[in-house]
C-alpha positions in Angstrom: -38.2 -23.1 62.2 -34.9 -24.1 63.3 -31.6 -22.3 63.0 -30.4 -24.6 60.4 -33.7 -24.8 58.3 -33.7 -20.9 58.6 -29.5 -20.7 57.0 -30.8 -23.2 54.4 -33.8 -21.1 53.2 -31.5 -17.7 53.7 -29.3 -19.4 50.3 -32.3 -20.3 48.5 -33.4 -16.8 48.8 -29.9 -15.1 48.1 -29.2 -17.6 45.0 -32.8 -17.3 43.5 -32.1 -13.7 43.7 -29.4 -13.6 41.9 -31.4 -15.6 39.2 -34.1 -12.9 39.1 -31.8 -10.3 38.7 -29.8 -12.3 36.6 -32.8 -12.9 34.4 -33.9 -9.0 34.0 -30.7 -8.5 32.8 -29.3 -10.7 30.0 -30.5 -8.7 26.7 -28.8 -8.1 23.2 -25.8 -9.7 24.1 -27.7 -13.5 24.9 -28.9 -12.8 21.2 -25.8 -12.6 19.6 -23.9 -15.0 21.7 -26.7 -17.5 20.1 -26.5 -16.2 16.4 -22.3 -17.0 16.8 -22.6 -20.3 18.1 -25.8 -21.0 15.5 -23.0 -20.4 13.1 -20.2 -22.3 14.2 -19.0 -24.8 11.6 -17.1 -26.8 14.6 -17.4 -27.3 18.3 -18.3 -25.1 21.5 -15.7 -25.6 23.6 -16.0 -24.7 27.1 -13.4 -23.8 29.1 -13.2 -21.9 33.1 -10.7 -22.5 36.1 -12.1 -23.7 39.5 -15.8 -23.3 40.8 -16.3 -21.7 37.3 -14.6 -25.2 35.8 -17.5 -27.4 37.3 -20.1 -25.0 35.7 -18.2 -25.0 32.4 -18.2 -28.4 32.3 -22.0 -29.1 33.1 -22.7 -26.8 30.2 -20.6 -28.4 27.6 -22.7 -31.6 29.1 -25.7 -30.1 28.4 -24.7 -28.2 24.8 -23.4 -32.0 23.8 -27.0 -33.3 25.5 -29.0 -31.2 23.3 -27.8 -31.5 19.8 -24.7 -29.2 19.8 -21.2 -30.6 19.5 -19.4 -29.5 22.6 -16.5 -30.6 25.2 -14.9 -29.1 28.1 -11.4 -27.8 28.3 -9.6 -27.7 31.3 -7.3 -24.3 31.3 -4.4 -25.6 33.1 -4.5 -28.7 30.5 -4.9 -26.3 28.0 -1.7 -24.6 28.4 0.2 -28.0 28.3 -1.0 -29.0 24.7 -4.6 -29.7 25.0 -4.6 -26.0 22.8 -4.4 -28.4 20.1 -8.0 -29.4 20.3 -9.1 -25.8 19.5 -9.6 -24.7 15.8 -10.3 -22.3 14.2 -13.9 -23.3 13.0 -14.8 -23.8 16.8 -15.8 -21.0 19.1 -15.2 -21.0 23.2 -17.0 -19.8 25.9 -15.0 -18.7 28.9 -16.4 -18.9 32.6 -14.8 -16.5 34.7 -16.2 -14.5 37.6 -13.3 -12.1 37.8 -12.1 -12.5 34.3 -8.5 -12.5 35.3 -8.0 -16.1 36.3 -4.5 -16.7 35.3 -4.8 -20.2 33.3 -8.1 -18.6 31.3 -5.8 -15.5 30.7 -2.7 -17.2 29.3 -5.1 -18.8 26.6 -5.9 -15.9 25.0 -3.1 -15.0 22.7 -3.2 -18.9 21.7 -6.9 -18.8 21.0 -6.3 -15.4 18.9 -3.8 -17.2 16.5 -5.7 -20.6 16.4 -8.8 -18.1 15.1 -11.3 -20.0 16.9 -13.9 -17.4 18.3 -13.8 -16.0 22.5 -17.2 -15.7 24.0 -17.1 -15.4 27.7 -19.3 -14.6 30.7 -17.5 -13.0 33.4 -18.4 -10.5 36.7 -16.2 -7.9 35.0 -16.7 -6.0 32.2 -13.3 -4.1 32.9 -11.5 -7.2 33.0 -8.6 -8.6 30.7 -11.2 -11.5 29.6 -13.4 -9.3 29.0 -11.5 -6.7 27.2 -9.9 -9.4 24.6 -12.9 -11.4 24.2 -14.7 -11.3 20.4 -18.0 -10.7 22.7 -18.8 -10.6 26.5 -21.6 -11.2 28.8 -21.0 -9.0 31.5 -23.2 -10.3 34.4 -24.7 -8.0 37.1 -22.8 -7.6 40.8 -24.9 -10.3 42.9 -24.1 -11.1 46.9 -23.2 -14.4 47.5 -24.8 -16.8 49.2 -22.1 -18.4 51.0 -22.3 -16.6 55.0 -18.9 -14.9 54.2 -19.7 -14.0 51.4 -16.9 -15.3 49.8 -17.4 -18.6 48.1 -18.6 -18.8 44.7 -22.7 -19.5 45.7 -24.6 -17.3 43.7 -22.4 -16.4 41.0 -21.5 -19.7 39.6 -25.8 -20.7 40.0 -26.1 -17.7 37.7 -23.6 -19.0 35.0 -25.0 -22.2 35.6 -29.0 -21.1 34.1 -27.4 -18.5 31.9 -25.1 -21.9 30.8 -28.4 -24.0 30.5 -30.6 -21.0 29.1 -28.0 -20.8 26.2 -28.1 -24.5 25.4 -31.4 -24.9 25.8 -32.6 -22.2 23.2 -29.8 -22.9 20.9 -31.3 -26.5 20.4 -35.0 -25.1 20.1 -33.3 -23.0 17.3 -31.9 -26.1 15.7 -35.6 -28.1 15.6 -33.6 -30.5 18.0 -36.3 -33.4 18.3 -37.2 -35.8 21.1 -36.1 -38.3 19.1 -32.6 -36.7 18.5 -32.4 -36.7 22.2 -33.1 -40.3 22.5 -30.2 -41.0 19.7 -27.4 -39.0 22.1 -29.4 -40.8 25.3 -29.6 -44.4 24.4 -28.4 -46.5 27.7 -31.6 -44.6 29.5 -35.3 -45.5 29.6 -36.3 -42.2 27.4 -33.7 -43.5 24.9 -35.0 -47.1 24.6 -38.6 -45.3 25.2 -38.0 -42.9 22.2 -35.9 -45.6 19.8 -37.9 -48.8 20.2 -39.3 -49.4 16.5 -42.1 -50.9 15.2 -40.3 -53.7 14.3 -39.4 -54.5 18.3 -42.8 -54.8 19.0 -45.4 -56.2 16.3 -46.5 -59.5 16.1 -44.9 -61.1 12.9 -44.0 -64.5 11.4 -46.6 -67.5 12.3 -48.5 -65.0 14.6 -49.6 -62.6 12.5 -53.3 -63.1 11.6 -53.5 -63.6 8.0 -56.1 -65.6 5.8 -56.4 -65.6 1.8 -58.7 -63.4 -0.5 -60.4 -66.7 -1.2 -61.6 -67.4 2.4 -64.6 -67.5 3.9 -66.1 -65.1 6.6 -65.9 -67.6 8.9 -62.5 -68.5 8.5 -61.3 -65.2 9.0 -63.1 -65.6 12.5 -61.4 -68.0 13.4 -58.0 -66.4 12.8 -59.2 -63.4 14.4 -60.1 -65.6 17.7 -56.8 -67.4 17.5 -54.3 -64.4 17.0 -56.5 -62.0 19.3 -54.8 -58.9 17.5 -58.5 -57.7 16.9 -57.7 -57.7 13.0 -57.1 -59.9 10.3 -54.8 -59.1 6.8 -56.7 -59.8 3.9 -54.1 -61.5 1.3 -53.3 -62.2 -2.6 -50.7 -63.4 -4.2 -48.3 -62.5 -1.2 -50.3 -58.6 -1.2 -52.1 -56.8 1.0 -55.7 -56.8 -0.7 -57.3 -55.2 2.8 -58.3 -55.8 6.4 -61.1 -57.1 8.3 -61.3 -56.2 12.5 -63.1 -57.0 15.3 -65.0 -53.6 14.1 -66.5 -54.5 11.4 -67.5 -58.4 12.2 -69.8 -56.3 14.9 -71.1 -54.2 12.3 -71.7 -56.9 10.1 -73.8 -58.7 12.7 -75.5 -55.0 13.6 -76.6 -55.0 10.0 -78.1 -58.6 10.2 -76.1 -60.2 7.5 -75.3 -64.3 8.0 -71.5 -63.9 8.7 -71.1 -67.7 8.3 -72.2 -67.6 4.6 -70.1 -64.8 3.9 -66.4 -64.3 1.9 -63.9 -61.9 3.9 -63.9 -59.8 -0.1 -67.6 -59.1 1.1 -66.9 -56.8 4.3 -62.8 -55.9 4.3 -61.7 -52.6 4.3 -59.8 -51.8 1.3 -56.7 -50.2 0.9 -56.1 -50.3 4.4 -53.6 -48.0 7.1 -50.4 -49.8 8.0 -46.9 -48.4 9.0 -43.3 -49.1 8.2 -41.6 -51.6 10.7 -38.5 -48.6 10.4 -41.2 -46.3 12.0 -40.7 -45.8 15.5 -43.1 -46.9 18.0 -44.2 -43.4 19.0 -44.5 -42.8 15.3 -47.3 -45.7 15.5 -49.2 -44.6 19.0 -49.9 -41.3 17.0 -51.2 -42.9 13.8 -53.6 -45.5 15.8 -54.5 -42.7 18.2 -55.3 -40.2 15.2 -57.1 -42.5 12.9 -59.1 -43.9 16.4 -58.4 -47.7 15.8 -56.5 -50.4 17.9 -54.1 -52.2 15.4 -52.1 -51.4 12.2 -50.9 -53.9 9.1 -46.8 -53.9 9.2 -45.2 -53.7 5.9 -41.4 -53.7 5.2 -39.3 -51.8 2.5 -40.6 -53.5 -0.5 -44.4 -53.0 1.5 -44.6 -56.9 1.9 -46.8 -57.6 4.8 -44.5 -58.5 7.9 -46.8 -58.1 10.8 -49.4 -56.4 13.1 -48.6 -54.0 15.4 -51.2 -53.0 18.3 -52.2 -49.9 20.3 -51.6 -52.0 23.6 -48.2 -53.4 22.5 -47.3 -49.6 21.2 -48.3 -47.8 24.5 -46.4 -50.9 26.7 -42.9 -50.1 25.0 -43.1 -46.0 25.8 
């Protein structure tokens, strides 16, 4: 193994050690952090200077992504007017390894006057930031992975994961769902997958299969062959009266019935399973798989027949 790879692996080892040490260290204070954040009626404002600032910015983004309104506040900008974004209903989460960063310390009196809660994550329990916070998490001492032992590396990794843990635990306790995540990520593939509605993928208009309840079974068979959805809705005066599927026809033939002389109401399934056009494609897949069927009739808000969604089309949309 080359010296380059050995050094790279040493960095990984040091940072993993820092994470293991931090994981074993956290306890009651983490629980109390979560309680404060869950009870917050405003926003979570994350702040930090330098490398801690980069971690704070990412933590704020993770909170927001997982359903907890949050933003990053740059300490220097805060001292020149941006503290006006902070309200008494907010929680300020400050990251500072030393707990003595000048810009962070100078924010404390203003945060106190505003009335926001101040939580801090620091490496020094005796620091100014720790002493003046409502609640502080003092992380254990750790060796930086930097070959000089100076550049924030292990310590920032530990704080990054601490922030991720806070955001994830809070999100889970809020019962934040996949659909909620998709709502906040509409531009991505995940958002598209999670927010696709049944109305987006259903077969509708002239392509949706249907015959009158007075129709012969032969007419239904022709409609099934023409529309190729594996199902046909049986209608009477604009209302769904039943459904006939490929499976129904197969079973009729297995029983020796003369399908060419029968009427649709003789073998149709009454009260078929339907789904609203406003439901999500993921809901359609779940229902289709639970009922072990290949297609569903789709209805609008007034329960009128408006289309068919097949398992194949629903899966394709995910």
